[in-house]
Backbone of each chain as nested JSON, in Angstrom:
{
  "chains": [
    {"id": "A", "residues": [
      {"number": 1, "name": "MET", "atoms": {"N": [-15.764, -30.557, 35.405], "CA": [-16.325, -29.943, 34.206], "C": [-15.635, -28.603, 33.976]}},
      {"number": 2, "name": "TYR", "atoms": {"N": [-15.784, -28.114, 32.74], "CA": [-15.156, -26.836, 32.393], "C": [-16.253, -25.788, 32.254]}},
      {"number": 3, "name": "ILE", "atoms": {"N": [-16.06, -24.643, 32.864], "CA": [-17.125, -23.639, 32.78], "C": [-16.626, -22.274, 32.351]}},
      {"number": 4, "name": "ILE", "atoms": {"N": [-17.571, -21.508, 31.811], "CA": [-17.37, -20.083, 31.55], "C": [-18.414, -19.382, 32.407]}},
      {"number": 5, "name": "LEU", "atoms": {"N": [-17.95, -18.443, 33.23], "CA": [-18.886, -17.733, 34.094], "C": [-18.83, -16.24, 33.748]}},
      {"number": 6, "name": "VAL", "atoms": {"N": [-19.991, -15.637, 33.524], "CA": [-20.037, -14.185, 33.274], "C": [-21.017, -13.579, 34.262]}},
      {"number": 7, "name": "TYR", "atoms": {"N": [-20.638, -12.45, 34.828], "CA": [-21.58, -11.789, 35.737], "C": [-21.834, -10.357, 35.287]}},
      {"number": 8, "name": "ASP", "atoms": {"N": [-22.996, -9.88, 35.668], "CA": [-23.409, -8.5, 35.372], "C": [-24.031, -8.011, 36.675]}},
      {"number": 9, "name": "VAL", "atoms": {"N": [-23.21, -7.335, 37.515], "CA": [-23.689, -6.928, 38.833], "C": [-23.498, -5.433, 39.007]}},
      {"number": 10, "name": "GLY", "atoms": {"N": [-24.236, -4.864, 39.929], "CA": [-24.165, -3.425, 40.2], "C": [-22.759, -3.011, 40.606]}},
      {"number": 11, "name": "GLU", "atoms": {"N": [-22.423, -1.763, 40.266], "CA": [-21.083, -1.206, 40.485], "C": [-20.576, -1.491, 41.906]}},
      {"number": 12, "name": "LYS", "atoms": {"N": [-21.461, -1.321, 42.89], "CA": [-21.065, -1.465, 44.321], "C": [-20.649, -2.903, 44.644]}},
      {"number": 13, "name": "ARG", "atoms": {"N": [-21.084, -3.869, 43.832], "CA": [-20.832, -5.28, 44.163], "C": [-19.736, -5.911, 43.298]}},
      {"number": 14, "name": "VAL", "atoms": {"N": [-19.223, -5.172, 42.32], "CA": [-18.28, -5.75, 41.353], "C": [-17.005, -6.241, 42.047]}},
      {"number": 15, "name": "ALA", "atoms": {"N": [-16.419, -5.412, 42.896], "CA": [-15.133, -5.77, 43.528], "C": [-15.263, -7.065, 44.334]}},
      {"number": 16, "name": "LYS", "atoms": {"N": [-16.336, -7.161, 45.104], "CA": [-16.558, -8.363, 45.929], "C": [-16.734, -9.611, 45.06]}},
      {"number": 17, "name": "MET", "atoms": {"N": [-17.502, -9.435, 43.956], "CA": [-17.767, -10.58, 43.065], "C": [-16.476, -11.025, 42.364]}},
      {"number": 18, "name": "LEU", "atoms": {"N": [-15.67, -10.036, 41.977], "CA": [-14.393, -10.341, 41.311], "C": [-13.501, -11.151, 42.251]}},
      {"number": 19, "name": "ARG", "atoms": {"N": [-13.389, -10.667, 43.505], "CA": [-12.533, -11.364, 44.488], "C": [-13.016, -12.791, 44.714]}},
      {"number": 20, "name": "LEU", "atoms": {"N": [-14.343, -12.955, 44.814], "CA": [-14.901, -14.297, 45.045], "C": [-14.583, -15.223, 43.866]}},
      {"number": 21, "name": "CYS", "atoms": {"N": [-14.916, -14.776, 42.661], "CA": [-14.746, -15.658, 41.489], "C": [-13.276, -16.022, 41.271]}},
      {"number": 22, "name": "ARG", "atoms": {"N": [-12.392, -15.099, 41.617], "CA": [-10.942, -15.364, 41.434], "C": [-10.463, -16.511, 42.317]}},
      {"number": 23, "name": "GLN", "atoms": {"N": [-11.189, -16.781, 43.397], "CA": [-10.778, -17.882, 44.284], "C": [-11.066, -19.241, 43.631]}},
      {"number": 24, "name": "TYR", "atoms": {"N": [-11.928, -19.266, 42.638], "CA": [-12.356, -20.552, 42.063], "C": [-11.97, -20.694, 40.589]}},
      {"number": 25, "name": "LEU", "atoms": {"N": [-11.855, -19.561, 39.876], "CA": [-11.712, -19.624, 38.42], "C": [-10.645, -18.644, 37.937]}},
      {"number": 26, "name": "ASN", "atoms": {"N": [-10.311, -18.736, 36.639], "CA": [-9.326, -17.829, 36.035], "C": [-10.054, -16.644, 35.403]}},
      {"number": 27, "name": "TRP", "atoms": {"N": [-9.658, -15.463, 35.812], "CA": [-10.232, -14.255, 35.199], "C": [-9.662, -14.117, 33.792]}},
      {"number": 28, "name": "ILE", "atoms": {"N": [-10.494, -13.885, 32.794], "CA": [-9.947, -13.73, 31.451], "C": [-10.225, -12.365, 30.865]}},
      {"number": 29, "name": "GLN", "atoms": {"N": [-11.287, -11.722, 31.292], "CA": [-11.575, -10.422, 30.674], "C": [-12.822, -9.842, 31.333]}},
      {"number": 30, "name": "ASN", "atoms": {"N": [-12.849, -8.506, 31.505], "CA": [-14.081, -7.874, 32.06], "C": [-14.663, -8.725, 33.169]}},
      {"number": 31, "name": "SER", "atoms": {"N": [-15.909, -9.113, 33.011], "CA": [-16.58, -9.903, 34.064], "C": [-16.691, -11.355, 33.602]}},
      {"number": 32, "name": "VAL", "atoms": {"N": [-15.634, -11.868, 32.981], "CA": [-15.66, -13.219, 32.406], "C": [-14.566, -14.09, 33.023]}},
      {"number": 33, "name": "PHE", "atoms": {"N": [-14.97, -15.283, 33.463], "CA": [-14.054, -16.233, 34.087], "C": [-14.194, -17.583, 33.402]}},
      {"number": 34, "name": "GLU", "atoms": {"N": [-13.135, -18.361, 33.464], "CA": [-13.225, -19.714, 32.939], "C": [-12.398, -20.635, 33.827]}},
      {"number": 35, "name": "GLY", "atoms": {"N": [-12.671, -21.951, 33.704], "CA": [-11.829, -22.875, 34.449], "C": [-12.491, -24.21, 34.714]}},
      {"number": 36, "name": "GLU", "atoms": {"N": [-11.649, -25.128, 35.146], "CA": [-12.087, -26.466, 35.55], "C": [-12.612, -26.374, 36.983]}},
      {"number": 37, "name": "ILE", "atoms": {"N": [-13.745, -26.982, 37.263], "CA": [-14.308, -26.894, 38.613], "C": [-15.188, -28.116, 38.87]}},
      {"number": 38, "name": "THR", "atoms": {"N": [-15.24, -28.555, 40.112], "CA": [-16.107, -29.694, 40.432], "C": [-17.528, -29.188, 40.712]}},
      {"number": 39, "name": "ASP", "atoms": {"N": [-18.477, -30.095, 40.671], "CA": [-19.864, -29.751, 40.98], "C": [-19.976, -29.097, 42.359]}},
      {"number": 40, "name": "SER", "atoms": {"N": [-19.325, -29.71, 43.33], "CA": [-19.485, -29.195, 44.702], "C": [-18.846, -27.812, 44.853]}},
      {"number": 41, "name": "LYS", "atoms": {"N": [-17.686, -27.614, 44.195], "CA": [-17.035, -26.288, 44.277], "C": [-17.893, -25.23, 43.551]}},
      {"number": 42, "name": "LEU", "atoms": {"N": [-18.543, -25.616, 42.474], "CA": [-19.383, -24.65, 41.759], "C": [-20.587, -24.288, 42.629]}},
      {"number": 43, "name": "LYS", "atoms": {"N": [-21.146, -25.294, 43.304], "CA": [-22.297, -25.028, 44.208], "C": [-21.865, -24.056, 45.302]}},
      {"number": 44, "name": "GLU", "atoms": {"N": [-20.646, -24.3, 45.833], "CA": [-20.114, -23.453, 46.907], "C": [-19.943, -22.01, 46.409]}},
      {"number": 45, "name": "LEU", "atoms": {"N": [-19.362, -21.88, 45.218], "CA": [-19.126, -20.551, 44.607], "C": [-20.461, -19.828, 44.415]}},
      {"number": 46, "name": "LEU", "atoms": {"N": [-21.428, -20.51, 43.849], "CA": [-22.718, -19.864, 43.556], "C": [-23.482, -19.531, 44.836]}},
      {"number": 47, "name": "HIS", "atoms": {"N": [-23.305, -20.387, 45.854], "CA": [-23.952, -20.106, 47.161], "C": [-23.416, -18.786, 47.718]}},
      {"number": 48, "name": "LYS", "atoms": {"N": [-22.088, -18.606, 47.642], "CA": [-21.471, -17.358, 48.144], "C": [-21.859, -16.178, 47.251]}},
      {"number": 49, "name": "ALA", "atoms": {"N": [-21.921, -16.428, 45.94], "CA": [-22.246, -15.334, 45.0], "C": [-23.659, -14.804, 45.251]}},
      {"number": 50, "name": "LYS", "atoms": {"N": [-24.566, -15.734, 45.577], "CA": [-25.971, -15.318, 45.812], "C": [-26.069, -14.397, 47.018]}},
      {"number": 51, "name": "LYS", "atoms": {"N": [-25.113, -14.548, 47.967], "CA": [-25.134, -13.666, 49.145], "C": [-24.664, -12.254, 48.791]}},
      {"number": 52, "name": "ILE", "atoms": {"N": [-23.841, -12.189, 47.731], "CA": [-23.316, -10.873, 47.308], "C": [-24.333, -10.171, 46.394]}},
      {"number": 53, "name": "MET", "atoms": {"N": [-25.004, -10.961, 45.583], "CA": [-25.852, -10.407, 44.53], "C": [-27.101, -9.701, 45.048]}},
      {"number": 54, "name": "ASP", "atoms": {"N": [-27.614, -8.772, 44.227], "CA": [-28.981, -8.272, 44.384], "C": [-29.779, -9.018, 43.322]}},
      {"number": 55, "name": "ARG", "atoms": {"N": [-30.519, -10.042, 43.755], "CA": [-31.143, -10.961, 42.784], "C": [-32.169, -10.247, 41.9]}},
      {"number": 56, "name": "GLN", "atoms": {"N": [-32.599, -9.048, 42.3], "CA": [-33.572, -8.307, 41.464], "C": [-32.865, -7.542, 40.347]}},
      {"number": 57, "name": "GLU", "atoms": {"N": [-31.559, -7.387, 40.493], "CA": [-30.857, -6.493, 39.553], "C": [-29.711, -7.228, 38.835]}},
      {"number": 58, "name": "ASP", "atoms": {"N": [-29.032, -8.079, 39.577], "CA": [-27.801, -8.687, 39.052], "C": [-28.066, -10.021, 38.342]}},
      {"number": 59, "name": "SER", "atoms": {"N": [-27.023, -10.433, 37.61], "CA": [-27.167, -11.73, 36.921], "C": [-25.815, -12.421, 36.79]}},
      {"number": 60, "name": "ILE", "atoms": {"N": [-25.837, -13.737, 36.932], "CA": [-24.662, -14.573, 36.659], "C": [-25.105, -15.639, 35.662]}},
      {"number": 61, "name": "ILE", "atoms": {"N": [-24.306, -15.849, 34.649], "CA": [-24.591, -16.922, 33.701], "C": [-23.418, -17.897, 33.704]}},
      {"number": 62, "name": "VAL", "atoms": {"N": [-23.73, -19.157, 33.82], "CA": [-22.691, -20.192, 33.816], "C": [-22.918, -21.102, 32.617]}},
      {"number": 63, "name": "PHE", "atoms": {"N": [-21.909, -21.204, 31.772], "CA": [-21.941, -22.162, 30.663], "C": [-21.075, -23.343, 31.086]}},
      {"number": 64, "name": "LYS", "atoms": {"N": [-21.678, -24.53, 31.083], "CA": [-20.94, -25.723, 31.513], "C": [-20.668, -26.632, 30.32]}},
      {"number": 65, "name": "SER", "atoms": {"N": [-19.438, -27.083, 30.249], "CA": [-19.091, -28.066, 29.229], "C": [-18.459, -29.235, 29.958]}},
      {"number": 66, "name": "ARG", "atoms": {"N": [-18.905, -30.46, 29.626], "CA": [-18.379, -31.578, 30.398], "C": [-16.862, -31.636, 30.316]}},
      {"number": 67, "name": "GLU", "atoms": {"N": [-16.315, -31.254, 29.154], "CA": [-14.848, -31.299, 29.058], "C": [-14.322, -30.065, 28.34]}},
      {"number": 68, "name": "GLN", "atoms": {"N": [-13.126, -29.583, 28.735], "CA": [-12.564, -28.397, 28.101], "C": [-12.365, -28.613, 26.612]}},
      {"number": 69, "name": "LYS", "atoms": {"N": [-12.043, -29.838, 26.237], "CA": [-11.724, -30.086, 24.825], "C": [-12.948, -29.884, 23.929]}},
      {"number": 70, "name": "TRP", "atoms": {"N": [-14.163, -29.849, 24.506], "CA": [-15.353, -29.59, 23.69], "C": [-15.538, -28.1, 23.444]}},
      {"number": 71, "name": "LEU", "atoms": {"N": [-14.654, -27.311, 24.016], "CA": [-14.787, -25.867, 23.864], "C": [-13.504, -25.318, 23.259]}},
      {"number": 72, "name": "GLU", "atoms": {"N": [-13.609, -24.882, 22.003], "CA": [-12.45, -24.302, 21.332], "C": [-12.434, -22.804, 21.631]}},
      {"number": 73, "name": "LYS", "atoms": {"N": [-11.269, -22.265, 21.945], "CA": [-11.206, -20.856, 22.35], "C": [-10.281, -20.081, 21.406]}},
      {"number": 74, "name": "ASP", "atoms": {"N": [-10.802, -18.995, 20.822], "CA": [-9.982, -18.122, 19.972], "C": [-9.93, -16.736, 20.603]}},
      {"number": 75, "name": "ILE", "atoms": {"N": [-8.74, -16.15, 20.595], "CA": [-8.583, -14.787, 21.139], "C": [-8.12, -13.867, 20.016]}},
      {"number": 76, "name": "ILE", "atoms": {"N": [-8.846, -12.776, 19.824], "CA": [-8.472, -11.78, 18.812], "C": [-8.058, -10.529, 19.576]}},
      {"number": 77, "name": "GLY", "atoms": {"N": [-6.893, -9.998, 19.227], "CA": [-6.415, -8.798, 19.927], "C": [-5.659, -9.183, 21.166]}},
      {"number": 78, "name": "GLN", "atoms": {"N": [-5.755, -8.382, 22.204], "CA": [-4.967, -8.554, 23.417], "C": [-5.528, -9.672, 24.291]}},
      {"number": 79, "name": "GLU", "atoms": {"N": [-4.623, -10.537, 24.778], "CA": [-5.067, -11.493, 25.784], "C": [-4.938, -10.785, 27.123]}},
      {"number": 80, "name": "LYS", "atoms": {"N": [-6.109, -10.433, 27.724], "CA": [-6.098, -9.588, 28.905], "C": [-5.44, -10.299, 30.089]}},
      {"number": 81, "name": "ASN", "atoms": {"N": [-5.578, -11.627, 30.134], "CA": [-4.987, -12.328, 31.255], "C": [-4.228, -13.535, 30.714]}},
      {"number": 82, "name": "LYS", "atoms": {"N": [-2.898, -13.421, 30.727], "CA": [-2.09, -14.521, 30.213], "C": [-2.259, -15.702, 31.177]}},
      {"number": 83, "name": "LEU", "atoms": {"N": [-3.044, -16.717, 30.779], "CA": [-3.316, -17.853, 31.669], "C": [-2.021, -18.493, 32.142]}},
      {"number": 84, "name": "ASP", "atoms": {"N": [-0.993, -18.423, 31.283], "CA": [0.214, -19.152, 31.679], "C": [0.851, -18.536, 32.931]}},
      {"number": 85, "name": "THR", "atoms": {"N": [0.419, -17.349, 33.289], "CA": [0.987, -16.785, 34.529], "C": [0.532, -17.615, 35.724]}},
      {"number": 86, "name": "PHE", "atoms": {"N": [-0.514, -18.44, 35.523], "CA": [-1.001, -19.239, 36.657], "C": [-0.369, -20.628, 36.653]}},
      {"number": 87, "name": "LEU", "atoms": {"N": [0.256, -21.054, 35.525], "CA": [0.739, -22.452, 35.446], "C": [2.092, -22.622, 36.127]}}
    ]},
    {"id": "B", "residues": [
      {"number": 1, "name": "MET", "atoms": {"N": [-22.174, -24.299, 14.297], "CA": [-21.577, -24.412, 15.618], "C": [-22.225, -23.373, 16.554]}},
      {"number": 2, "name": "TYR", "atoms": {"N": [-22.077, -23.61, 17.846], "CA": [-22.644, -22.693, 18.844], "C": [-21.497, -21.94, 19.491]}},
      {"number": 3, "name": "ILE", "atoms": {"N": [-21.632, -20.631, 19.588], "CA": [-20.518, -19.884, 20.179], "C": [-20.964, -18.939, 21.291]}},
      {"number": 4, "name": "ILE", "atoms": {"N": [-19.978, -18.625, 22.143], "CA": [-20.114, -17.547, 23.13], "C": [-19.025, -16.549, 22.772]}},
      {"number": 5, "name": "LEU", "atoms": {"N": [-19.425, -15.298, 22.576], "CA": [-18.443, -14.274, 22.22], "C": [-18.437, -13.216, 23.321]}},
      {"number": 6, "name": "VAL", "atoms": {"N": [-17.247, -12.884, 23.812], "CA": [-17.14, -11.801, 24.797], "C": [-16.119, -10.798, 24.28]}},
      {"number": 7, "name": "TYR", "atoms": {"N": [-16.438, -9.522, 24.417], "CA": [-15.438, -8.523, 23.988], "C": [-15.105, -7.577, 25.131]}},
      {"number": 8, "name": "ASP", "atoms": {"N": [-13.922, -7.024, 25.042], "CA": [-13.448, -6.038, 26.02], "C": [-12.784, -4.958, 25.165]}},
      {"number": 9, "name": "VAL", "atoms": {"N": [-13.562, -3.902, 24.853], "CA": [-13.05, -2.878, 23.936], "C": [-13.148, -1.515, 24.596]}},
      {"number": 10, "name": "GLY", "atoms": {"N": [-12.378, -0.578, 24.107], "CA": [-12.37, 0.773, 24.662], "C": [-13.742, 1.425, 24.557]}},
      {"number": 11, "name": "GLU", "atoms": {"N": [-14.018, 2.294, 25.536], "CA": [-15.326, 2.951, 25.655], "C": [-15.836, 3.503, 24.313]}},
      {"number": 12, "name": "LYS", "atoms": {"N": [-14.919, 4.127, 23.556], "CA": [-15.313, 4.788, 22.281], "C": [-15.796, 3.779, 21.25]}},
      {"number": 13, "name": "ARG", "atoms": {"N": [-15.432, 2.488, 21.406], "CA": [-15.745, 1.5, 20.368], "C": [-16.878, 0.561, 20.773]}},
      {"number": 14, "name": "VAL", "atoms": {"N": [-17.353, 0.69, 22.022], "CA": [-18.341, -0.264, 22.533], "C": [-19.626, -0.243, 21.704]}},
      {"number": 15, "name": "ALA", "atoms": {"N": [-20.169, 0.936, 21.436], "CA": [-21.459, 1.034, 20.739], "C": [-21.394, 0.374, 19.358]}},
      {"number": 16, "name": "LYS", "atoms": {"N": [-20.312, 0.644, 18.655], "CA": [-20.143, 0.075, 17.3], "C": [-20.036, -1.45, 17.369]}},
      {"number": 17, "name": "MET", "atoms": {"N": [-19.28, -1.933, 18.368], "CA": [-19.081, -3.389, 18.498], "C": [-20.396, -4.069, 18.869]}},
      {"number": 18, "name": "LEU", "atoms": {"N": [-21.155, -3.405, 19.751], "CA": [-22.45, -3.958, 20.161], "C": [-23.374, -4.096, 18.951]}},
      {"number": 19, "name": "ARG", "atoms": {"N": [-23.447, -3.02, 18.166], "CA": [-24.322, -3.027, 16.974], "C": [-23.906, -4.143, 16.006]}},
      {"number": 20, "name": "LEU", "atoms": {"N": [-22.581, -4.29, 15.814], "CA": [-22.096, -5.318, 14.882], "C": [-22.465, -6.722, 15.384]}},
      {"number": 21, "name": "CYS", "atoms": {"N": [-22.136, -7.011, 16.641], "CA": [-22.371, -8.373, 17.159], "C": [-23.859, -8.73, 17.164]}},
      {"number": 22, "name": "ARG", "atoms": {"N": [-24.697, -7.711, 17.387], "CA": [-26.159, -7.961, 17.416], "C": [-26.683, -8.436, 16.071]}},
      {"number": 23, "name": "GLN", "atoms": {"N": [-25.953, -8.102, 15.002], "CA": [-26.413, -8.546, 13.671], "C": [-26.201, -10.054, 13.486]}},
      {"number": 24, "name": "TYR", "atoms": {"N": [-25.362, -10.662, 14.308], "CA": [-25.011, -12.069, 14.085], "C": [-25.423, -12.962, 15.25]}},
      {"number": 25, "name": "LEU", "atoms": {"N": [-25.475, -12.375, 16.472], "CA": [-25.651, -13.205, 17.662], "C": [-26.68, -12.593, 18.613]}},
      {"number": 26, "name": "ASN", "atoms": {"N": [-27.028, -13.353, 19.665], "CA": [-27.97, -12.858, 20.675], "C": [-27.197, -12.228, 21.828]}},
      {"number": 27, "name": "TRP", "atoms": {"N": [-27.52, -10.986, 22.118], "CA": [-26.898, -10.325, 23.272], "C": [-27.474, -10.947, 24.542]}},
      {"number": 28, "name": "ILE", "atoms": {"N": [-26.669, -11.314, 25.5], "CA": [-27.23, -11.881, 26.715], "C": [-26.896, -11.051, 27.94]}},
      {"number": 29, "name": "GLN", "atoms": {"N": [-25.766, -10.339, 27.906], "CA": [-25.438, -9.587, 29.12], "C": [-24.158, -8.794, 28.876]}},
      {"number": 30, "name": "ASN", "atoms": {"N": [-24.06, -7.601, 29.454], "CA": [-22.805, -6.826, 29.295], "C": [-22.233, -6.963, 27.895]}},
      {"number": 31, "name": "SER", "atoms": {"N": [-21.004, -7.454, 27.816], "CA": [-20.358, -7.588, 26.486], "C": [-20.327, -9.065, 26.084]}},
      {"number": 32, "name": "VAL", "atoms": {"N": [-21.418, -9.77, 26.36], "CA": [-21.471, -11.222, 26.115], "C": [-22.596, -11.561, 25.144]}},
      {"number": 33, "name": "PHE", "atoms": {"N": [-22.236, -12.362, 24.117], "CA": [-23.197, -12.785, 23.101], "C": [-23.138, -14.291, 22.951]}},
      {"number": 34, "name": "GLU", "atoms": {"N": [-24.22, -14.872, 22.509], "CA": [-24.212, -16.298, 22.211], "C": [-25.074, -16.543, 20.984]}},
      {"number": 35, "name": "GLY", "atoms": {"N": [-24.863, -17.74, 20.369], "CA": [-25.742, -18.069, 19.26], "C": [-25.153, -19.088, 18.319]}},
      {"number": 36, "name": "GLU", "atoms": {"N": [-26.027, -19.587, 17.478], "CA": [-25.659, -20.521, 16.414], "C": [-25.104, -19.694, 15.255]}},
      {"number": 37, "name": "ILE", "atoms": {"N": [-23.999, -20.13, 14.669], "CA": [-23.405, -19.362, 13.565], "C": [-22.582, -20.302, 12.692]}},
      {"number": 38, "name": "THR", "atoms": {"N": [-22.532, -20.002, 11.409], "CA": [-21.719, -20.828, 10.508], "C": [-20.278, -20.316, 10.521]}},
      {"number": 39, "name": "ASP", "atoms": {"N": [-19.373, -21.168, 10.053], "CA": [-17.963, -20.791, 9.957], "C": [-17.802, -19.497, 9.154]}},
      {"number": 40, "name": "SER", "atoms": {"N": [-18.471, -19.449, 8.01], "CA": [-18.275, -18.291, 7.117], "C": [-18.838, -17.01, 7.751]}},
      {"number": 41, "name": "LYS", "atoms": {"N": [-19.998, -17.138, 8.43], "CA": [-20.586, -15.945, 9.077], "C": [-19.69, -15.487, 10.24]}},
      {"number": 42, "name": "LEU", "atoms": {"N": [-19.079, -16.419, 10.943], "CA": [-18.187, -16.033, 12.037], "C": [-16.953, -15.324, 11.479]}},
      {"number": 43, "name": "LYS", "atoms": {"N": [-16.436, -15.842, 10.384], "CA": [-15.278, -15.184, 9.733], "C": [-15.637, -13.756, 9.326]}},
      {"number": 44, "name": "GLU", "atoms": {"N": [-16.847, -13.623, 8.774], "CA": [-17.333, -12.301, 8.317], "C": [-17.431, -11.339, 9.511]}},
      {"number": 45, "name": "LEU", "atoms": {"N": [-18.033, -11.848, 10.612], "CA": [-18.196, -11.029, 11.821], "C": [-16.836, -10.589, 12.349]}},
      {"number": 46, "name": "LEU", "atoms": {"N": [-15.915, -11.52, 12.47], "CA": [-14.59, -11.197, 13.032], "C": [-13.797, -10.276, 12.121]}},
      {"number": 47, "name": "HIS", "atoms": {"N": [-13.989, -10.432, 10.817], "CA": [-13.328, -9.539, 9.852], "C": [-13.779, -8.093, 10.1]}},
      {"number": 48, "name": "LYS", "atoms": {"N": [-15.104, -7.917, 10.269], "CA": [-15.65, -6.57, 10.524], "C": [-15.219, -6.065, 11.907]}},
      {"number": 49, "name": "ALA", "atoms": {"N": [-15.174, -6.987, 12.88], "CA": [-14.821, -6.59, 14.254], "C": [-13.379, -6.082, 14.303]}},
      {"number": 50, "name": "LYS", "atoms": {"N": [-12.517, -6.732, 13.533], "CA": [-11.1, -6.33, 13.521], "C": [-10.931, -4.904, 12.989]}},
      {"number": 51, "name": "LYS", "atoms": {"N": [-11.873, -4.469, 12.133], "CA": [-11.794, -3.097, 11.603], "C": [-12.198, -2.076, 12.663]}},
      {"number": 52, "name": "ILE", "atoms": {"N": [-13.024, -2.534, 13.615], "CA": [-13.501, -1.632, 14.679], "C": [-12.458, -1.577, 15.811]}},
      {"number": 53, "name": "MET", "atoms": {"N": [-11.835, -2.727, 16.074], "CA": [-10.974, -2.855, 17.245], "C": [-9.689, -2.049, 17.162]}},
      {"number": 54, "name": "ASP", "atoms": {"N": [-9.148, -1.744, 18.344], "CA": [-7.754, -1.289, 18.449], "C": [-7.009, -2.529, 18.94]}},
      {"number": 55, "name": "ARG", "atoms": {"N": [-6.317, -3.199, 18.014], "CA": [-5.751, -4.519, 18.325], "C": [-4.713, -4.458, 19.443]}},
      {"number": 56, "name": "GLN", "atoms": {"N": [-4.202, -3.248, 19.737], "CA": [-3.206, -3.127, 20.831], "C": [-3.889, -3.061, 22.19]}},
      {"number": 57, "name": "GLU", "atoms": {"N": [-5.189, -2.751, 22.176], "CA": [-5.854, -2.479, 23.456], "C": [-7.033, -3.422, 23.69]}},
      {"number": 58, "name": "ASP", "atoms": {"N": [-7.749, -3.715, 22.618], "CA": [-9.017, -4.439, 22.75], "C": [-8.824, -5.955, 22.633]}},
      {"number": 59, "name": "SER", "atoms": {"N": [-9.905, -6.656, 23.04], "CA": [-9.839, -8.125, 22.943], "C": [-11.223, -8.709, 22.704]}},
      {"number": 60, "name": "ILE", "atoms": {"N": [-11.262, -9.745, 21.874], "CA": [-12.483, -10.534, 21.67], "C": [-12.106, -11.984, 21.929]}},
      {"number": 61, "name": "ILE", "atoms": {"N": [-12.936, -12.674, 22.688], "CA": [-12.712, -14.101, 22.906], "C": [-13.936, -14.861, 22.403]}},
      {"number": 62, "name": "VAL", "atoms": {"N": [-13.693, -15.881, 21.619], "CA": [-14.786, -16.698, 21.082], "C": [-14.612, -18.126, 21.598]}},
      {"number": 63, "name": "PHE", "atoms": {"N": [-15.648, -18.606, 22.276], "CA": [-15.674, -20.007, 22.701], "C": [-16.591, -20.743, 21.735]}},
      {"number": 64, "name": "LYS", "atoms": {"N": [-16.053, -21.769, 21.087], "CA": [-16.843, -22.501, 20.082], "C": [-17.174, -23.9, 20.6]}},
      {"number": 65, "name": "SER", "atoms": {"N": [-18.435, -24.253, 20.459], "CA": [-18.845, -25.61, 20.792], "C": [-19.517, -26.181, 19.555]}},
      {"number": 66, "name": "ARG", "atoms": {"N": [-19.148, -27.398, 19.19], "CA": [-19.713, -27.906, 17.932], "C": [-21.237, -27.928, 17.997]}},
      {"number": 67, "name": "GLU", "atoms": {"N": [-21.774, -28.183, 19.184], "CA": [-23.246, -28.21, 19.263], "C": [-23.709, -27.544, 20.546]}},
      {"number": 68, "name": "GLN", "atoms": {"N": [-24.869, -26.87, 20.456], "CA": [-25.382, -26.183, 21.64], "C": [-25.628, -27.16, 22.795]}},
      {"number": 69, "name": "LYS", "atoms": {"N": [-25.994, -28.386, 22.447], "CA": [-26.366, -29.332, 23.525], "C": [-25.153, -29.706, 24.37]}},
      {"number": 70, "name": "TRP", "atoms": {"N": [-23.919, -29.419, 23.89], "CA": [-22.734, -29.705, 24.695], "C": [-22.482, -28.6, 25.703]}},
      {"number": 71, "name": "LEU", "atoms": {"N": [-23.311, -27.566, 25.673], "CA": [-23.113, -26.434, 26.562], "C": [-24.371, -26.244, 27.398]}},
      {"number": 72, "name": "GLU", "atoms": {"N": [-24.262, -26.544, 28.674], "CA": [-25.398, -26.347, 29.564], "C": [-25.326, -24.926, 30.11]}},
      {"number": 73, "name": "LYS", "atoms": {"N": [-26.47, -24.257, 30.174], "CA": [-26.45, -22.842, 30.577], "C": [-27.345, -22.64, 31.796]}},
      {"number": 74, "name": "ASP", "atoms": {"N": [-26.783, -22.067, 32.869], "CA": [-27.574, -21.74, 34.063], "C": [-27.542, -20.237, 34.277]}},
      {"number": 75, "name": "ILE", "atoms": {"N": [-28.707, -19.686, 34.612], "CA": [-28.785, -18.242, 34.878], "C": [-29.212, -18.037, 36.328]}},
      {"number": 76, "name": "ILE", "atoms": {"N": [-28.434, -17.263, 37.056], "CA": [-28.776, -16.944, 38.458], "C": [-29.114, -15.45, 38.502]}},
      {"number": 77, "name": "GLY", "atoms": {"N": [-30.281, -15.131, 39.091], "CA": [-30.683, -13.721, 39.162], "C": [-31.442, -13.344, 37.909]}},
      {"number": 78, "name": "GLN", "atoms": {"N": [-31.261, -12.119, 37.476], "CA": [-32.038, -11.586, 36.366], "C": [-31.517, -12.087, 35.017]}},
      {"number": 79, "name": "GLU", "atoms": {"N": [-32.447, -12.507, 34.136], "CA": [-32.045, -12.8, 32.759], "C": [-32.11, -11.483, 32.007]}},
      {"number": 80, "name": "LYS", "atoms": {"N": [-30.936, -10.92, 31.703], "CA": [-30.875, -9.587, 31.151], "C": [-31.559, -9.516, 29.786]}},
      {"number": 81, "name": "ASN", "atoms": {"N": [-31.485, -10.617, 29.029], "CA": [-32.117, -10.602, 27.717], "C": [-32.926, -11.88, 27.557]}},
      {"number": 82, "name": "LYS", "atoms": {"N": [-34.234, -11.739, 27.643], "CA": [-35.102, -12.92, 27.516], "C": [-34.96, -13.408, 26.07]}},
      {"number": 83, "name": "LEU", "atoms": {"N": [-34.229, -14.516, 25.83], "CA": [-34.024, -15.006, 24.469], "C": [-35.345, -15.258, 23.768]}},
      {"number": 84, "name": "ASP", "atoms": {"N": [-36.36, -15.606, 24.565], "CA": [-37.602, -15.975, 23.875], "C": [-38.192, -14.77, 23.137]}},
      {"number": 85, "name": "THR", "atoms": {"N": [-37.699, -13.588, 23.44], "CA": [-38.238, -12.43, 22.697], "C": [-37.816, -12.523, 21.234]}},
      {"number": 86, "name": "PHE", "atoms": {"N": [-36.815, -13.386, 20.962], "CA": [-36.37, -13.509, 19.569], "C": [-37.062, -14.667, 18.865]}},
      {"number": 87, "name": "LEU", "atoms": {"N": [-37.683, -15.583, 19.604], "CA": [-38.243, -16.798, 18.941], "C": [-39.601, -16.505, 18.307]}}
    ]}
  ]
}
C-alpha cells in the first residue's frame, strides 16, 4: 500500500523520529513522509515509533491508500526532496 | 475530491498561510490540512497561496484522492485537532 505519514512530536524527539521514518519511507518535507510499504513493515515502524513518542503529547497520522495511483500529487514551489535522488 | 495539503514555508509566512488554508480545509497537525474541496475552490486556494509564498524557498504539496473512502486514516497518540469539533 502507499502511505503518507505526518508526525508532530516534541522538539527533543524529532531527530530520532526523523531517523526512524527515513529507514522505511521517503522524506518529502518538514515532518512528512511518503512511500510504498507492506502491512508488516508499517506495523514494525509504528511499533518503534511508539517507543520514541510521548503518547500524551505527540501524534502520528498515517493516510493509507491501497495504490499510489489513487493519490495524485502536486507540488507548488520548491520540491524539498527530489525523490529521483533515491531511484 | 478529498485532499491532504502540507506546506513548508518560511517562518515569516507561516501565520498567513495557516489563516488562508483554514478557510478551505481542516487543520489536523503542524502544517498539515485535509478536507473535501472542489476543483475550483482548490484553484482559488492555490492562487492565493502562491501570492503568499516565496516560490524560491517555500513548498506546498497537495495529495488528491478522488474520494475520502480511498484514504484510510490512522492516528497514533494525540489527535491535535478533534475534527468532530467542526461537525
